[in-house]
C-alpha positions as CSV (number, residue, x, y, z in Angstrom):
1,X,33.5,42.6,-3.1
2,X,35.4,45.8,-3.1
3,X,35.9,48.5,-0.6
4,X,35.2,51.6,-3.5
5,X,32.6,52.2,-2.6
6,X,32.9,52.6,1.6
7,X,34.3,55.9,2.8
8,X,37.9,57.0,3.3
9,X,37.2,57.5,7.3
10,X,34.9,54.8,7.2
11,X,37.3,52.5,6.3
12,X,39.8,53.8,8.6
13,X,37.9,53.1,11.8
14,X,36.8,50.0,10.9
15,X,40.5,49.0,10.0
16,X,41.6,50.9,13.7
17,X,39.2,48.5,14.8
18,X,40.7,45.4,13.6
19,X,44.3,45.7,14.7
20,X,42.6,46.8,18.2
21,X,41.3,43.8,18.3
22,X,43.9,42.5,17.1
23,X,46.2,43.9,19.1
24,X,44.0,43.1,22.7
25,X,44.3,39.1,21.7
26,X,47.7,39.1,21.5
27,X,48.0,41.1,24.1
28,X,45.2,38.3,26.1
29,X,47.8,35.4,24.8
30,X,51.0,37.0,26.1
31,X,49.4,37.9,30.6
32,X,47.7,34.2,30.4
33,X,51.4,33.4,29.4
34,X,53.1,35.1,32.0
35,X,50.0,34.9,34.1
36,X,50.9,31.5,34.0
37,X,54.1,31.2,35.2
38,X,56.0,32.1,31.4
39,X,59.6,32.9,31.5
40,X,60.4,33.7,27.6
41,X,61.5,37.9,27.5
42,X,61.8,39.9,24.2
43,X,65.2,40.5,23.0
44,X,64.8,43.7,20.5
45,X,67.5,44.4,17.6
46,X,66.8,46.6,15.2
47,X,63.3,46.9,15.3
48,X,63.3,42.3,15.7
49,X,61.8,41.1,17.9
50,X,63.1,37.4,19.0
51,X,62.4,35.5,23.2
52,X,65.3,33.9,24.8
53,X,65.1,32.1,28.3
54,X,67.5,30.9,30.1
55,X,65.3,28.4,32.6
56,X,62.7,26.3,31.2
57,X,58.8,27.1,31.6
58,X,57.3,25.3,33.4
59,X,54.8,22.5,32.6
60,X,51.9,24.9,31.9
61,X,53.1,27.3,30.6
62,X,55.1,25.6,28.6
63,X,52.1,24.4,26.6
64,X,50.1,27.6,26.6
65,X,52.7,28.7,24.5
66,X,53.3,25.7,21.9
67,X,49.7,25.3,22.0
68,X,49.0,28.8,21.9
69,X,51.1,31.0,20.9
70,X,54.2,29.0,18.9
71,X,51.5,27.5,16.6
72,X,50.1,31.3,14.9
73,X,51.7,33.0,12.0
74,X,54.8,34.4,12.3
75,X,53.6,37.7,11.7
76,X,50.9,36.9,14.9
77,X,52.9,35.4,17.2
78,X,55.7,38.6,16.9
79,X,53.0,40.9,18.0
80,X,52.5,38.1,21.0
81,X,56.2,38.7,21.9
82,X,56.5,42.5,21.4
83,X,53.9,42.5,24.7
84,X,56.6,39.7,26.9
85,X,58.9,41.4,29.2
86,X,62.2,43.3,27.5
87,X,65.3,42.0,27.9
88,X,66.3,45.8,26.9
89,X,65.1,47.0,29.5
90,X,66.3,45.7,32.6
Protein backbone atom coordinates (compact mmCIF):
# COMPACT_ATOMS: atom_id res chain seq x y z
CA UNK A 1 0.00 0.00 0.00
CA UNK A 2 1.46 3.33 -1.07
CA UNK A 3 1.43 6.65 0.77
CA UNK A 4 1.49 8.54 -2.55
CA UNK A 5 -2.06 9.75 -1.98
CA UNK A 6 -1.24 11.14 1.49
CA UNK A 7 -0.54 14.88 1.39
CA UNK A 8 3.10 15.68 2.21
CA UNK A 9 2.26 17.71 5.33
CA UNK A 10 0.09 14.91 6.73
CA UNK A 11 2.84 12.38 6.02
CA UNK A 12 5.43 14.62 7.70
CA UNK A 13 3.16 15.06 10.72
CA UNK A 14 2.69 11.29 10.97
CA UNK A 15 6.45 10.69 10.73
CA UNK A 16 7.06 13.28 13.48
CA UNK A 17 4.45 11.59 15.69
CA UNK A 18 6.08 8.18 15.25
CA UNK A 19 9.51 9.64 15.96
CA UNK A 20 8.13 11.39 19.05
CA UNK A 21 6.56 8.14 20.28
CA UNK A 22 9.86 6.28 19.82
CA UNK A 23 11.73 9.08 21.58
CA UNK A 24 9.28 8.93 24.49
CA UNK A 25 9.61 5.14 24.73
CA UNK A 26 13.41 5.27 24.69
CA UNK A 27 13.41 8.04 27.30
CA UNK A 28 11.09 6.04 29.55
CA UNK A 29 13.30 2.95 29.28
CA UNK A 30 16.40 4.96 30.16
CA UNK A 31 14.71 6.67 33.11
CA UNK A 32 13.37 3.38 34.46
CA UNK A 33 16.84 1.84 34.22
CA UNK A 34 18.33 4.79 36.11
CA UNK A 35 15.57 4.71 38.75
CA UNK A 36 16.40 1.05 39.33
CA UNK A 37 19.95 2.14 40.16
CA UNK A 38 21.57 1.62 36.76
CA UNK A 39 25.11 2.94 36.55
CA UNK A 40 25.86 2.86 32.83
CA UNK A 41 26.80 6.21 31.33
CA UNK A 42 26.79 7.35 27.73
CA UNK A 43 30.15 8.04 26.12
CA UNK A 44 29.98 10.09 22.94
CA UNK A 45 32.94 10.27 20.62
CA UNK A 46 32.69 11.57 17.05
CA UNK A 47 28.87 11.28 17.18
CA UNK A 48 29.11 7.61 18.15
CA UNK A 49 27.36 6.71 21.39
CA UNK A 50 28.50 3.84 23.53
CA UNK A 51 27.98 2.99 27.18
CA UNK A 52 30.40 2.34 30.01
CA UNK A 53 29.94 1.26 33.57
CA UNK A 54 32.70 1.47 36.12
CA UNK A 55 30.68 -0.10 38.92
CA UNK A 56 28.32 -3.06 38.56
CA UNK A 57 24.59 -2.45 38.38
CA UNK A 58 22.45 -3.76 41.17
CA UNK A 59 20.59 -6.97 40.18
CA UNK A 60 17.30 -5.19 39.34
CA UNK A 61 18.93 -2.63 37.04
CA UNK A 62 21.10 -5.28 35.36
CA UNK A 63 18.09 -7.54 34.76
CA UNK A 64 16.10 -4.61 33.35
CA UNK A 65 19.00 -3.66 31.04
CA UNK A 66 19.41 -7.20 29.75
CA UNK A 67 15.70 -7.90 29.31
CA UNK A 68 14.40 -4.53 28.11
CA UNK A 69 17.30 -2.66 26.51
CA UNK A 70 20.12 -5.00 25.44
CA UNK A 71 17.62 -7.08 23.49
CA UNK A 72 16.46 -4.10 21.37
CA UNK A 73 17.62 -3.66 17.77
CA UNK A 74 20.81 -1.59 17.69
CA UNK A 75 19.16 1.62 16.45
CA UNK A 76 16.52 1.55 19.19
CA UNK A 77 19.09 0.63 21.86
CA UNK A 78 21.22 3.60 20.78
CA UNK A 79 18.19 5.87 21.26
CA UNK A 80 17.90 4.63 24.85
CA UNK A 81 21.64 5.11 25.42
CA UNK A 82 21.34 8.70 24.20
CA UNK A 83 19.14 9.40 27.24
CA UNK A 84 21.65 8.15 29.78
CA UNK A 85 23.78 10.69 31.62
CA UNK A 86 26.89 11.44 29.61
CA UNK A 87 30.42 11.21 30.97
CA UNK A 88 31.27 13.92 28.46
CA UNK A 89 29.16 16.50 30.31
CA UNK A 90 30.38 15.70 33.82
